[in-house]
Biopython code that builds the backbone (N, CA, C, O; Angstrom):
import numpy as np
from Bio.PDB.StructureBuilder import StructureBuilder

atoms = [
    (1, "MET", "N", (2.491, 25.322, 7.695)),
    (1, "MET", "CA", (2.619, 24.463, 8.573)),
    (1, "MET", "C", (2.919, 23.163, 8.843)),
    (1, "MET", "O", (2.249, 22.296, 9.402)),
    (2, "PRO", "N", (4.574, 23.128, 8.135)),
    (2, "PRO", "CA", (4.604, 21.536, 8.105)),
    (2, "PRO", "C", (5.434, 21.226, 9.532)),
    (2, "PRO", "O", (6.472, 20.567, 9.458)),
    (3, "ASP", "N", (5.174, 21.490, 10.239)),
    (3, "ASP", "CA", (5.908, 20.881, 11.459)),
    (3, "ASP", "C", (4.640, 20.284, 12.106)),
    (3, "ASP", "O", (4.826, 19.111, 12.431)),
    (4, "ASP", "N", (3.517, 20.708, 12.361)),
    (4, "ASP", "CA", (2.600, 20.030, 12.456)),
    (4, "ASP", "C", (1.878, 18.759, 11.742)),
    (4, "ASP", "O", (1.080, 18.133, 12.439)),
    (5, "ILE", "N", (2.061, 18.405, 10.634)),
    (5, "ILE", "CA", (2.022, 17.661, 9.607)),
    (5, "ILE", "C", (2.131, 15.793, 10.495)),
    (5, "ILE", "O", (1.259, 14.931, 10.603)),
    (6, "PRO", "N", (3.449, 15.808, 10.918)),
    (6, "PRO", "CA", (3.265, 14.114, 11.639)),
    (6, "PRO", "C", (2.559, 14.494, 12.662)),
    (6, "PRO", "O", (2.396, 13.477, 13.337)),
    (7, "LEU", "N", (1.861, 15.695, 13.347)),
    (7, "LEU", "CA", (1.006, 15.302, 14.045)),
    (7, "LEU", "C", (-0.235, 14.987, 14.096)),
    (7, "LEU", "O", (-0.866, 14.385, 14.964)),
    (8, "ARG", "N", (-0.791, 15.768, 12.357)),
    (8, "ARG", "CA", (-2.036, 15.073, 11.912)),
    (8, "ARG", "C", (-2.211, 13.813, 11.314)),
    (8, "ARG", "O", (-3.204, 13.131, 11.063)),
    (9, "GLU", "N", (-0.510, 13.614, 11.081)),
    (9, "GLU", "CA", (-0.977, 11.444, 10.374)),
    (9, "GLU", "C", (-0.946, 10.894, 11.443)),
    (9, "GLU", "O", (-0.940, 9.665, 11.362)),
    (10, "GLN", "N", (-0.911, 11.542, 12.990)),
    (10, "GLN", "CA", (-1.094, 10.999, 14.411)),
    (10, "GLN", "C", (-2.222, 10.451, 14.624)),
    (10, "GLN", "O", (-2.498, 9.301, 14.967)),
    (11, "ALA", "N", (-3.130, 11.713, 14.307)),
    (11, "ALA", "CA", (-4.301, 11.974, 15.084)),
    (11, "ALA", "C", (-5.345, 10.826, 14.139)),
    (11, "ALA", "O", (-6.263, 10.104, 14.529)),
    (12, "GLN", "N", (-4.596, 11.081, 12.387)),
    (12, "GLN", "CA", (-5.787, 10.172, 11.518)),
    (12, "GLN", "C", (-5.069, 8.839, 11.927)),
    (12, "GLN", "O", (-5.878, 7.918, 12.040)),
    (13, "LYS", "N", (-4.089, 8.574, 12.117)),
    (13, "LYS", "CA", (-3.915, 7.183, 12.915)),
    (13, "LYS", "C", (-5.193, 6.558, 14.161)),
    (13, "LYS", "O", (-6.020, 5.650, 14.247)),
    (14, "ALA", "N", (-4.932, 7.155, 14.577)),
    (14, "ALA", "CA", (-5.732, 7.270, 16.342)),
    (14, "ALA", "C", (-7.114, 7.131, 15.495)),
    (14, "ALA", "O", (-7.658, 6.105, 15.903)),
    (15, "ILE", "N", (-7.843, 7.693, 14.566)),
    (15, "ILE", "CA", (-9.228, 7.682, 14.578)),
    (15, "ILE", "C", (-9.162, 6.482, 13.607)),
    (15, "ILE", "O", (-10.044, 5.678, 13.909)),
    (16, "LEU", "N", (-8.520, 6.125, 12.679)),
    (16, "LEU", "CA", (-8.472, 5.585, 11.686)),
    (16, "LEU", "C", (-8.486, 3.756, 12.691)),
    (16, "LEU", "O", (-9.353, 2.892, 12.565)),
    (17, "PHE", "N", (-7.618, 3.711, 13.324)),
    (17, "PHE", "CA", (-7.299, 2.092, 14.649)),
    (17, "PHE", "C", (-8.185, 2.539, 15.497)),
    (17, "PHE", "O", (-8.612, 1.427, 15.806)),
    (18, "ARG", "N", (-8.853, 3.305, 16.169)),
    (18, "ARG", "CA", (-9.631, 3.463, 17.601)),
    (18, "ARG", "C", (-10.166, 2.284, 17.615)),
    (18, "ARG", "O", (-9.934, 1.499, 18.535)),
    (19, "GLY", "N", (-11.287, 1.868, 16.174)),
    (19, "GLY", "CA", (-12.652, 1.154, 15.770)),
    (19, "GLY", "C", (-12.055, -0.750, 16.114)),
    (19, "GLY", "O", (-12.681, -1.717, 16.548)),
    (20, "LEU", "N", (-10.617, -0.589, 15.670)),
    (20, "LEU", "CA", (-10.007, -1.991, 15.324)),
    (20, "LEU", "C", (-9.277, -2.057, 16.263)),
    (20, "LEU", "O", (-8.204, -2.423, 15.784)),
    (21, "GLY", "N", (-9.115, -1.881, 17.787)),
    (21, "GLY", "CA", (-8.662, -2.475, 18.409)),
    (21, "GLY", "C", (-7.025, -2.000, 19.044)),
    (21, "GLY", "O", (-6.457, -2.607, 19.951)),
    (22, "VAL", "N", (-6.576, -1.022, 18.465)),
    (22, "VAL", "CA", (-4.951, -1.018, 17.404)),
    (22, "VAL", "C", (-4.089, 0.233, 17.534)),
    (22, "VAL", "O", (-3.788, 0.999, 16.618)),
    (23, "ARG", "N", (-3.789, 0.307, 18.634)),
    (23, "ARG", "CA", (-3.343, 1.674, 19.129)),
    (23, "ARG", "C", (-2.376, 2.456, 18.597)),
    (23, "ARG", "O", (-1.272, 1.999, 18.304)),
    (24, "ALA", "N", (-2.718, 3.745, 18.421)),
    (24, "ALA", "CA", (-1.581, 4.478, 16.946)),
    (24, "ALA", "C", (0.023, 3.769, 16.954)),
    (24, "ALA", "O", (0.691, 3.075, 16.187)),
    (25, "GLU", "N", (0.138, 4.203, 17.885)),
    (25, "GLU", "CA", (1.307, 3.960, 17.979)),
    (25, "GLU", "C", (2.149, 2.503, 17.554)),
    (25, "GLU", "O", (3.351, 2.291, 17.399)),
    (26, "GLN", "N", (1.200, 1.798, 17.467)),
    (26, "GLN", "CA", (1.299, 0.018, 16.545)),
    (26, "GLN", "C", (0.814, 0.292, 15.221)),
    (26, "GLN", "O", (1.043, -0.489, 14.297)),
    (27, "ALA", "N", (0.265, 1.177, 15.096)),
    (27, "ALA", "CA", (-0.222, 0.753, 13.582)),
    (27, "ALA", "C", (0.726, 1.535, 12.665)),
    (27, "ALA", "O", (0.259, 2.623, 12.327)),
    (28, "LYS", "N", (1.872, 1.265, 12.207)),
    (28, "LYS", "CA", (2.774, 1.233, 11.165)),
    (28, "LYS", "C", (2.103, 1.387, 10.156)),
    (28, "LYS", "O", (1.291, 0.521, 9.833)),
    (29, "VAL", "N", (2.285, 2.571, 9.386)),
    (29, "VAL", "CA", (1.325, 2.118, 7.736)),
    (29, "VAL", "C", (2.025, 1.345, 6.817)),
    (29, "VAL", "O", (1.364, 0.785, 5.942)),
    (30, "SER", "N", (3.315, 1.195, 6.843)),
    (30, "SER", "CA", (4.232, 1.290, 5.346)),
    (30, "SER", "C", (5.487, 1.203, 6.556)),
    (30, "SER", "O", (5.649, 1.598, 7.710)),
    (31, "PRO", "N", (6.554, 0.120, 5.111)),
    (31, "PRO", "CA", (7.945, 0.473, 5.626)),
    (31, "PRO", "C", (8.375, 1.521, 5.285)),
    (31, "PRO", "O", (7.634, 2.249, 4.625)),
    (32, "GLU", "N", (9.625, 1.929, 5.593)),
    (32, "GLU", "CA", (10.418, 3.256, 5.423)),
    (32, "GLU", "C", (10.606, 3.760, 3.978)),
    (32, "GLU", "O", (11.587, 3.287, 3.403)),
    (33, "PRO", "N", (9.751, 4.746, 3.194)),
    (33, "PRO", "CA", (9.840, 5.020, 2.373)),
    (33, "PRO", "C", (10.792, 5.355, 1.661)),
    (33, "PRO", "O", (11.468, 6.366, 1.854)),
    (34, "ARG", "N", (11.036, 4.148, 0.312)),
    (34, "ARG", "CA", (12.327, 4.512, -0.488)),
    (34, "ARG", "C", (11.538, 4.740, -2.069)),
    (34, "ARG", "O", (11.747, 4.005, -3.035)),
    (35, "ASP", "N", (10.702, 5.797, -2.066)),
    (35, "ASP", "CA", (9.779, 6.308, -2.437)),
    (35, "ASP", "C", (10.582, 5.860, -4.270)),
    (35, "ASP", "O", (10.183, 4.853, -4.855)),
    (36, "GLY", "N", (11.377, 6.528, -4.731)),
    (36, "GLY", "CA", (12.380, 6.789, -5.896)),
    (36, "GLY", "C", (12.162, 5.378, -6.729)),
    (36, "GLY", "O", (11.528, 4.841, -7.636)),
    (37, "GLU", "N", (13.587, 5.120, -5.313)),
    (37, "GLU", "CA", (13.909, 3.438, -5.946)),
    (37, "GLU", "C", (12.662, 2.541, -6.396)),
    (37, "GLU", "O", (12.272, 2.154, -7.498)),
    (38, "LEU", "N", (12.134, 2.347, -4.903)),
    (38, "LEU", "CA", (10.808, 1.582, -5.110)),
    (38, "LEU", "C", (9.397, 1.468, -6.293)),
    (38, "LEU", "O", (8.757, 0.503, -6.712)),
    (39, "ARG", "N", (9.317, 2.937, -6.548)),
    (39, "ARG", "CA", (8.654, 3.372, -7.681)),
    (39, "ARG", "C", (9.696, 3.115, -9.342)),
    (39, "ARG", "O", (9.176, 2.944, -10.445)),
    (40, "ARG", "N", (10.591, 3.141, -9.181)),
    (40, "ARG", "CA", (11.126, 2.777, -10.492)),
    (40, "ARG", "C", (10.867, 1.152, -10.895)),
    (40, "ARG", "O", (10.465, 0.725, -11.977)),
    (41, "ALA", "N", (11.343, 0.128, -9.285)),
    (41, "ALA", "CA", (11.351, -1.081, -9.407)),
    (41, "ALA", "C", (9.535, -1.694, -9.938)),
    (41, "ALA", "O", (9.361, -2.615, -10.736)),
    (42, "LEU", "N", (8.661, -1.090, -9.414)),
    (42, "LEU", "CA", (7.369, -1.429, -9.845)),
    (42, "LEU", "C", (7.026, -0.692, -11.110)),
    (42, "LEU", "O", (6.016, -1.051, -11.716)),
    (43, "ARG", "N", (7.785, 0.340, -11.596)),
    (43, "ARG", "CA", (7.080, 0.728, -12.888)),
    (43, "ARG", "C", (8.093, -0.848, -14.160)),
    (43, "ARG", "O", (7.772, -1.427, -15.198)),
    (44, "ALA", "N", (8.655, -0.872, -13.728)),
    (44, "ALA", "CA", (9.257, -2.180, -14.277)),
    (44, "ALA", "C", (8.701, -3.257, -14.432)),
    (44, "ALA", "O", (8.289, -3.814, -15.450)),
    (45, "ARG", "N", (8.695, -3.634, -13.056)),
    (45, "ARG", "CA", (7.766, -4.815, -13.168)),
    (45, "ARG", "C", (6.176, -4.407, -14.044)),
    (45, "ARG", "O", (5.553, -5.118, -14.832)),
    (46, "LEU", "N", (5.924, -3.318, -13.662)),
    (46, "LEU", "CA", (4.580, -3.597, -14.028)),
    (46, "LEU", "C", (5.184, -2.991, -15.974)),
    (46, "LEU", "O", (5.678, -4.040, -16.387)),
    (47, "ALA", "N", (5.273, -2.356, -16.679)),
    (47, "ALA", "CA", (5.735, -2.834, -18.226)),
    (47, "ALA", "C", (5.992, -4.385, -18.404)),
    (47, "ALA", "O", (5.159, -4.973, -19.093)),
    (48, "LYS", "N", (7.564, -5.503, -17.604)),
    (48, "LYS", "CA", (7.399, -6.514, -18.136)),
    (48, "LYS", "C", (6.147, -6.773, -17.326)),
    (48, "LYS", "O", (6.281, -7.100, -16.147)),
    (49, "ARG", "N", (4.971, -6.657, -17.846)),
    (49, "ARG", "CA", (3.995, -7.947, -16.787)),
    (49, "ARG", "C", (4.185, -8.916, -15.906)),
    (49, "ARG", "O", (3.610, -10.001, -15.809)),
    (50, "GLU", "N", (5.154, -8.381, -15.179)),
    (50, "GLU", "CA", (5.470, -9.311, -14.190)),
    (50, "GLU", "C", (4.499, -8.756, -12.586)),
    (50, "GLU", "O", (4.854, -9.206, -11.496)),
    (51, "LEU", "N", (3.380, -7.829, -12.689)),
    (51, "LEU", "CA", (2.502, -7.450, -12.025)),
    (51, "LEU", "C", (1.582, -6.405, -12.808)),
    (51, "LEU", "O", (1.853, -5.463, -13.552)),
    (52, "PHE", "N", (0.050, -7.103, -12.211)),
    (52, "PHE", "CA", (-1.123, -6.524, -12.824)),
    (52, "PHE", "C", (-0.859, -4.959, -12.335)),
    (52, "PHE", "O", (-0.294, -4.495, -11.344)),
    (53, "ALA", "N", (-1.654, -4.232, -13.706)),
    (53, "ALA", "CA", (-2.222, -3.258, -13.121)),
    (53, "ALA", "C", (-3.266, -3.156, -12.779)),
    (53, "ALA", "O", (-4.173, -3.820, -13.281)),
    (54, "THR", "N", (-3.520, -1.950, -11.442)),
    (54, "THR", "CA", (-4.474, -1.829, -10.692)),
    (54, "THR", "C", (-5.422, -0.627, -10.741)),
    (54, "THR", "O", (-5.090, 0.557, -10.768)),
    (55, "SER", "N", (-6.853, -1.215, -10.747)),
    (55, "SER", "CA", (-7.744, -0.171, -11.235)),
    (55, "SER", "C", (-8.215, 0.737, -9.427)),
    (55, "SER", "O", (-8.769, 1.832, -9.518)),
    (56, "GLY", "N", (-8.058, 0.417, -8.623)),
    (56, "GLY", "CA", (-7.683, 1.289, -7.434)),
    (56, "GLY", "C", (-8.782, 0.650, -6.674)),
    (56, "GLY", "O", (-9.021, 1.215, -5.606)),
    (57, "ILE", "N", (-9.630, -0.548, -6.993)),
    (57, "ILE", "CA", (-10.394, -0.983, -6.139)),
    (57, "ILE", "C", (-9.528, -2.409, -5.383)),
    (57, "ILE", "O", (-8.970, -3.304, -6.018)),
    (58, "ALA", "N", (-9.616, -2.295, -3.920)),
    (58, "ALA", "CA", (-9.288, -2.623, -3.025)),
    (58, "ALA", "C", (-9.706, -3.192, -1.746)),
    (58, "ALA", "O", (-10.712, -2.595, -1.361)),
    (59, "THR", "N", (-9.274, -4.267, -0.789)),
    (59, "THR", "CA", (-10.186, -4.379, 0.258)),
    (59, "THR", "C", (-9.292, -3.819, 1.586)),
    (59, "THR", "O", (-8.102, -3.503, 1.580)),
    (60, "VAL", "N", (-9.902, -3.803, 2.322)),
    (60, "VAL", "CA", (-8.349, -3.156, 3.431)),
    (60, "VAL", "C", (-8.696, -4.030, 4.566)),
    (60, "VAL", "O", (-9.750, -4.664, 4.501)),
    (61, "ARG", "N", (-7.800, -4.156, 5.778)),
    (61, "ARG", "CA", (-8.360, -5.095, 6.446)),
    (61, "ARG", "C", (-6.903, -4.356, 7.352)),
    (61, "ARG", "O", (-6.221, -3.422, 6.933)),
    (62, "LEU", "N", (-6.667, -5.289, 9.005)),
    (62, "LEU", "CA", (-5.185, -5.553, 9.535)),
    (62, "LEU", "C", (-4.290, -6.484, 8.594)),
    (62, "LEU", "O", (-4.763, -7.253, 7.756)),
    (63, "GLY", "N", (-2.897, -6.299, 8.858)),
    (63, "GLY", "CA", (-2.290, -7.019, 8.122)),
    (63, "GLY", "C", (-2.321, -8.626, 8.182)),
    (63, "GLY", "O", (-2.744, -9.083, 9.244)),
    (64, "THR", "N", (-1.891, -9.654, 7.084)),
    (64, "THR", "CA", (-1.949, -10.763, 8.064)),
    (64, "THR", "C", (-0.636, -10.929, 7.994)),
    (64, "THR", "O", (-0.345, -11.627, 8.966)),
    (65, "GLY", "N", (0.229, -10.703, 7.446)),
    (65, "GLY", "CA", (2.100, -11.517, 7.517)),
    (65, "GLY", "C", (2.312, -11.786, 6.515)),
    (65, "GLY", "O", (3.212, -12.564, 6.202)),
    (66, "ARG", "N", (1.512, -11.197, 5.688)),
    (66, "ARG", "CA", (2.274, -11.780, 4.141)),
    (66, "ARG", "C", (2.930, -11.011, 3.548)),
    (66, "ARG", "O", (2.893, -9.797, 3.744)),
    (67, "PRO", "N", (3.898, -11.782, 2.426)),
    (67, "PRO", "CA", (4.525, -10.001, 1.802)),
    (67, "PRO", "C", (3.625, -8.969, 1.012)),
    (67, "PRO", "O", (2.464, -9.150, 0.645)),
    (68, "CYS", "N", (4.282, -8.029, 0.859)),
    (68, "CYS", "CA", (3.733, -7.194, -0.221)),
    (68, "CYS", "C", (3.888, -7.683, -1.252)),
    (68, "CYS", "O", (4.733, -8.562, -1.423)),
    (69, "ASN", "N", (2.827, -7.072, -2.541)),
    (69, "ASN", "CA", (3.556, -7.606, -3.807)),
    (69, "ASN", "C", (4.138, -6.543, -4.120)),
    (69, "ASN", "O", (4.622, -6.636, -5.248)),
    (70, "VAL", "N", (4.377, -5.220, -3.462)),
    (70, "VAL", "CA", (5.451, -3.522, -4.397)),
    (70, "VAL", "C", (6.779, -4.225, -3.918)),
    (70, "VAL", "O", (7.684, -4.790, -4.531)),
    (71, "CYS", "N", (6.514, -3.940, -2.416)),
    (71, "CYS", "CA", (8.293, -3.894, -1.893)),
    (71, "CYS", "C", (8.647, -5.264, -1.118)),
    (71, "CYS", "O", (9.773, -5.480, -0.671)),
    (72, "GLU", "N", (7.723, -6.040, -1.022)),
    (72, "GLU", "CA", (7.913, -8.156, -0.789)),
    (72, "GLU", "C", (8.439, -7.912, 0.473)),
    (72, "GLU", "O", (9.198, -8.806, 0.845)),
    (73, "GLN", "N", (8.229, -6.662, 1.537)),
    (73, "GLN", "CA", (8.092, -6.588, 3.072)),
    (73, "GLN", "C", (7.150, -7.202, 3.245)),
    (73, "GLN", "O", (6.403, -7.325, 2.275)),
    (74, "PRO", "N", (6.745, -7.890, 4.609)),
    (74, "PRO", "CA", (5.404, -8.755, 5.218)),
    (74, "PRO", "C", (4.973, -7.357, 5.961)),
    (74, "PRO", "O", (5.547, -6.446, 6.558)),
    (75, "ILE", "N", (3.706, -7.690, 5.604)),
    (75, "ILE", "CA", (2.159, -6.456, 6.408)),
    (75, "ILE", "C", (2.137, -7.264, 8.124)),
    (75, "ILE", "O", (1.545, -8.096, 8.812)),
    (76, "GLU", "N", (2.534, -6.918, 8.121)),
    (76, "GLU", "CA", (2.483, -6.692, 9.598)),
    (76, "GLU", "C", (0.916, -6.789, 10.072)),
    (76, "GLU", "O", (0.021, -6.367, 9.341)),
    (77, "ALA", "N", (0.675, -7.327, 11.242)),
    (77, "ALA", "CA", (-0.651, -6.921, 11.679)),
    (77, "ALA", "C", (-1.498, -6.158, 12.134)),
    (77, "ALA", "O", (-2.703, -6.369, 12.272)),
    (78, "ALA", "N", (-0.623, -4.812, 12.501)),
    (78, "ALA", "CA", (-0.751, -4.003, 13.168)),
    (78, "ALA", "C", (-0.364, -2.459, 11.831)),
    (78, "ALA", "O", (-0.109, -1.281, 12.082)),
    (79, "THR", "N", (-0.473, -3.119, 10.585)),
    (79, "THR", "CA", (-0.322, -2.279, 9.734)),
    (79, "THR", "C", (-1.377, -2.882, 8.661)),
    (79, "THR", "O", (-1.528, -4.039, 8.267)),
    (80, "MET", "N", (-2.311, -1.220, 8.206)),
    (80, "MET", "CA", (-3.622, -2.300, 7.062)),
    (80, "MET", "C", (-3.010, -2.692, 6.088)),
    (80, "MET", "O", (-2.110, -2.110, 5.481)),
    (81, "GLU", "N", (-3.476, -3.715, 5.888)),
    (81, "GLU", "CA", (-3.371, -4.154, 4.324)),
    (81, "GLU", "C", (-4.443, -4.128, 3.311)),
    (81, "GLU", "O", (-5.635, -4.308, 3.558)),
    (82, "ARG", "N", (-3.854, -3.858, 1.986)),
    (82, "ARG", "CA", (-4.763, -3.965, 0.825)),
    (82, "ARG", "C", (-4.747, -4.972, 0.452)),
    (82, "ARG", "O", (-3.832, -5.691, 0.854)),
    (83, "GLN", "N", (-5.674, -5.492, -0.433)),
    (83, "GLN", "CA", (-5.763, -6.734, -1.181)),
    (83, "GLN", "C", (-6.486, -6.266, -2.092)),
    (83, "GLN", "O", (-7.612, -5.806, -1.901)),
    (84, "VAL", "N", (-5.936, -6.334, -3.138)),
    (84, "VAL", "CA", (-6.911, -5.926, -4.451)),
    (84, "VAL", "C", (-6.496, -6.736, -5.590)),
    (84, "VAL", "O", (-5.321, -7.100, -5.640)),
    (85, "ASP", "N", (-7.309, -7.060, -6.506)),
    (85, "ASP", "CA", (-8.015, -8.172, -7.355)),
    (85, "ASP", "C", (-7.315, -7.578, -8.064)),
    (85, "ASP", "O", (-6.752, -6.489, -7.944)),
    (86, "GLY", "N", (-7.357, -8.720, -9.273)),
    (86, "GLY", "CA", (-6.594, -8.685, -10.604)),
    (86, "GLY", "C", (-6.841, -9.879, -11.232)),
    (86, "GLY", "O", (-7.419, -10.609, -10.427)),
    (87, "PRO", "N", (-6.664, -10.477, -12.385)),
    (87, "PRO", "CA", (-6.903, -11.253, -13.436)),
    (87, "PRO", "C", (-6.912, -12.551, -12.894)),
    (87, "PRO", "O", (-5.996, -13.306, -13.220)),
    (88, "GLY", "N", (-7.806, -12.953, -12.105)),
    (88, "GLY", "CA", (-7.124, -14.468, -11.918)),
    (88, "GLY", "C", (-6.957, -14.521, -10.762)),
    (88, "GLY", "O", (-7.470, -15.462, -10.156)),
    (89, "ILE", "N", (-6.169, -13.518, -10.034)),
    (89, "ILE", "CA", (-5.361, -13.452, -8.597)),
    (89, "ILE", "C", (-5.682, -12.069, -7.595)),
    (89, "ILE", "O", (-6.453, -11.170, -7.930)),
    (90, "PHE", "N", (-4.981, -12.106, -6.409)),
    (90, "PHE", "CA", (-4.889, -11.294, -5.811)),
    (90, "PHE", "C", (-3.984, -10.328, -5.658)),
    (90, "PHE", "O", (-3.337, -11.153, -5.013)),
    (91, "GLY", "N", (-3.219, -9.243, -5.623)),
    (91, "GLY", "CA", (-2.166, -8.662, -4.723)),
    (91, "GLY", "C", (-2.461, -8.203, -3.781)),
    (91, "GLY", "O", (-3.668, -7.974, -3.698)),
    (92, "LEU", "N", (-1.749, -7.880, -2.784)),
    (92, "LEU", "CA", (-1.407, -7.601, -1.339)),
    (92, "LEU", "C", (-0.173, -6.382, -1.452)),
    (92, "LEU", "O", (0.904, -6.259, -2.035)),
    (93, "ALA", "N", (-0.965, -5.630, -0.590)),
    (93, "ALA", "CA", (0.375, -3.776, -0.356)),
    (93, "ALA", "C", (0.095, -3.195, 0.832)),
    (93, "ALA", "O", (-1.010, -3.065, 1.357)),
    (94, "HIS", "N", (1.126, -2.861, 1.218)),
    (94, "HIS", "CA", (1.119, -1.560, 2.488)),
    (94, "HIS", "C", (0.385, -0.501, 1.800)),
    (94, "HIS", "O", (0.275, -0.445, 0.575)),
    (95, "PRO", "N", (-0.211, 0.500, 2.784)),
    (95, "PRO", "CA", (-0.811, 1.670, 2.216)),
    (95, "PRO", "C", (-0.297, 2.579, 1.163)),
    (95, "PRO", "O", (-0.897, 3.099, 0.223)),
    (96, "ASP", "N", (1.264, 2.676, 1.617)),
    (96, "ASP", "CA", (1.854, 3.923, 0.610)),
    (96, "ASP", "C", (2.454, 3.039, -0.595)),
    (96, "ASP", "O", (2.714, 3.465, -1.720)),
    (97, "CYS", "N", (2.640, 1.570, -0.078)),
    (97, "CYS", "CA", (2.802, 1.033, -1.526)),
    (97, "CYS", "C", (1.804, 0.753, -2.455)),
    (97, "CYS", "O", (2.389, 0.477, -3.502)),
    (98, "TYR", "N", (0.860, 0.697, -2.580)),
    (98, "TYR", "CA", (-0.583, 0.735, -3.343)),
    (98, "TYR", "C", (-0.839, 1.534, -3.513)),
    (98, "TYR", "O", (-1.647, 1.583, -4.441)),
    (99, "LEU", "N", (-0.430, 3.033, -2.802)),
    (99, "LEU", "CA", (-0.716, 4.454, -3.881)),
    (99, "LEU", "C", (0.120, 4.401, -4.822)),
    (99, "LEU", "O", (-0.142, 5.081, -5.814)),
    (100, "LEU", "N", (1.413, 3.566, -4.818)),
    (100, "LEU", "CA", (2.597, 3.816, -5.576)),
    (100, "LEU", "C", (1.969, 3.217, -6.841)),
    (100, "LEU", "O", (1.930, 3.783, -7.933)),
    (101, "TRP", "N", (1.466, 1.966, -6.549)),
    (101, "TRP", "CA", (0.966, 0.906, -7.384)),
    (101, "TRP", "C", (-0.146, 1.729, -8.415)),
    (101, "TRP", "O", (0.007, 1.959, -9.615)),
    (102, "ARG", "N", (-1.271, 2.079, -7.573)),
    (102, "ARG", "CA", (-2.197, 2.671, -8.290)),
    (102, "ARG", "C", (-1.606, 4.090, -9.358)),
    (102, "ARG", "O", (-2.120, 4.286, -10.459)),
    (103, "GLU", "N", (-0.555, 4.915, -8.846)),
    (103, "GLU", "CA", (-0.228, 5.561, -9.580)),
    (103, "GLU", "C", (0.759, 4.884, -10.865)),
    (103, "GLU", "O", (0.687, 5.352, -12.001)),
    (104, "GLU", "N", (1.330, 4.168, -10.655)),
    (104, "GLU", "CA", (1.766, 3.224, -12.214)),
    (104, "GLU", "C", (1.617, 3.239, -12.671)),
    (104, "GLU", "O", (2.069, 3.741, -13.700)),
    (105, "SER", "N", (0.203, 2.310, -12.262)),
    (105, "SER", "CA", (-0.976, 1.528, -13.321)),
    (105, "SER", "C", (-1.450, 2.718, -13.681)),
    (105, "SER", "O", (-0.708, 2.940, -14.637)),
    (106, "ALA", "N", (-1.955, 3.385, -13.627)),
    (106, "ALA", "CA", (-2.966, 5.088, -13.954)),
    (106, "ALA", "C", (-1.539, 4.854, -14.880)),
    (106, "ALA", "O", (-1.563, 3.895, -15.652)),
    (107, "LEU", "N", (-0.251, 5.727, -14.829)),
    (107, "LEU", "CA", (0.444, 6.041, -16.135)),
    (107, "LEU", "C", (0.586, 5.338, -17.286)),
    (107, "LEU", "O", (0.670, 5.790, -18.428)),
    (108, "LEU", "N", (0.618, 3.774, -16.787)),
    (108, "LEU", "CA", (0.858, 3.065, -17.962)),
    (108, "LEU", "C", (0.188, 3.161, -19.187)),
    (108, "LEU", "O", (0.639, 2.950, -20.313)),
    (109, "GLY", "N", (-0.944, 3.504, -18.846)),
    (109, "GLY", "CA", (-1.934, 4.109, -20.167)),
    (109, "GLY", "C", (-3.305, 3.485, -20.438)),
    (109, "GLY", "O", (-4.435, 3.837, -20.776)),
    (110, "ASP", "N", (-2.319, 1.882, -19.971)),
    (110, "ASP", "CA", (-3.579, 0.887, -20.273)),
    (110, "ASP", "C", (-4.267, 0.660, -19.827)),
    (110, "ASP", "O", (-3.854, 0.629, -18.667)),
    (111, "PRO", "N", (-6.225, 0.162, -19.820)),
    (111, "PRO", "CA", (-6.633, -0.465, -18.154)),
    (111, "PRO", "C", (-6.188, -1.444, -18.254)),
    (111, "PRO", "O", (-5.592, -1.981, -19.188)),
    (112, "PRO", "N", (-6.684, -2.058, -16.382)),
    (112, "PRO", "CA", (-6.193, -3.085, -15.876)),
    (112, "PRO", "C", (-7.045, -4.421, -16.584)),
    (112, "PRO", "O", (-8.221, -4.455, -16.946)),
    (113, "VAL", "N", (-6.088, -5.404, -16.632)),
    (113, "VAL", "CA", (-6.842, -6.948, -17.417)),
    (113, "VAL", "C", (-7.412, -7.175, -16.090)),
    (113, "VAL", "O", (-8.119, -8.161, -15.883)),
]
sb = StructureBuilder()
sb.init_structure("model")
sb.init_model(0)
sb.init_chain("A")
sb.init_seg("    ")
for serial, (resi, resn, name, xyz) in enumerate(atoms, 1):
    if name == "N":
        sb.init_residue(resn, " ", resi, " ")
    sb.init_atom(name, np.array(xyz, "f"), 0.0, 1.0, " ", f" {name:<3s}", serial, name[0])
structure = sb.get_structure()
């Protein structure tokens, strides 16, 4: 049933954003996926310690317009923003970027600092 996946995603967005006063069609989850390219860049930044590894604990809120630490695109107000606490700092990410960040952090093998 791959044809109903977009409908399921739309329904999930509608449920998620209903209580926030944001219409589902406004609730852009993240920028267009460039998964492979973005994942490679993220992996390199984590390896060089230009970006801290994350444990997967984050605060969620509507976007503030600040840039995502993964893709460097602004996180618009109609988008959910993840704030990730790091060693004396915090990072921000779109939901999809956050998932990549968590996955690549877990693959590093060393615990987040």
